[in-house]
N, C-alpha and C positions, 0 to 999 in steps of 0.2 A: 225591830230586828234588822241588822244591816244586810244588804243584798250581797250575794256572791259575785265576784268579778267574772265576767264572761271569759271564754278562752281567748278571744281576740284581745280583750283588755289586758289579760295576764301576759300575753306575748308582747304587746306593745310596751308594757312596763319594764320588761327585761331588756329591751333594746337600748343600747347606749346612744344611738343616733337615729334620726329619722330616715325612713326609706323613701326613695323616689320611685313612683310608679313608672314602669317602662313596659314595652311590649317588644322584646328583642329575641330573635332566634339565637340559640347557643347549642353547645354540645357537652354532653357528659362523657368523660372517658375514664376507663379503669381497666387494668389488666389487658391492654391491647385492643379493647373494643370500645366503640363509641355509639352514643344514642343522641338523636336530636331532641331538643327540649326548647322551652320558651321561658325567658326570665320575665317575671311579672312585676317584681319590685326589687330594689337593690340599695344597699348602703355600704359604707366602708367596712362594716362588720359581717354582713351576710346578705342573703337574698331569699326570695320565694320563687320557686320555679315550677312550671307545669311539665309533666312528663307523660308519655303514653301509658305507662303502667309502673307505679311506684314500687311494686313488689320486686321488680328486676333491678332497682337502683341500689348499689352497695352502700353501706354506711359511710364510707369515705371514698371520694372520687375527685377528679379534676373537672372544673367547669370552665369552658372557653366560650366567650362571646363571639358571635360570628362577625359583628361589625368591626370591632377593634382588636380582636384576637387576644384579649387579656385573659390569662389563665389564673384561676384561683384554686387552691387546695381546699376542699369542702368536707364538712361533716354534717350529716343530717341531724337536726334537733327536733323536728316534728314532721308528721305526715298526715294529710287529710285527703283521702281519695287520690286524685292524680296530681295533687299539689304537695310539694315538700318545702320545708324551710331549712336552710343551711346556714352554718356559721363558717366564715373563712378562717382557716388555720394558718 
């Protein structure tokens, strides 16, 4: 009987490119408010970020890295506790 793919394996298989592990402060902004977060890994297509409370993060938002001030329009594709995965739109 073939084994079922794990959630991590299934997510990796959907990625077009590899993600680089980072540990970089960033900001989520939406509708005039912003929240500090931390980018955990990133690729040209998306990122995983840690947030204080995922419940308060809207489905679509802008992510700006603190170091280089690059802004990405994001859409949440998965949530696991205080970590969310986003795709850049």
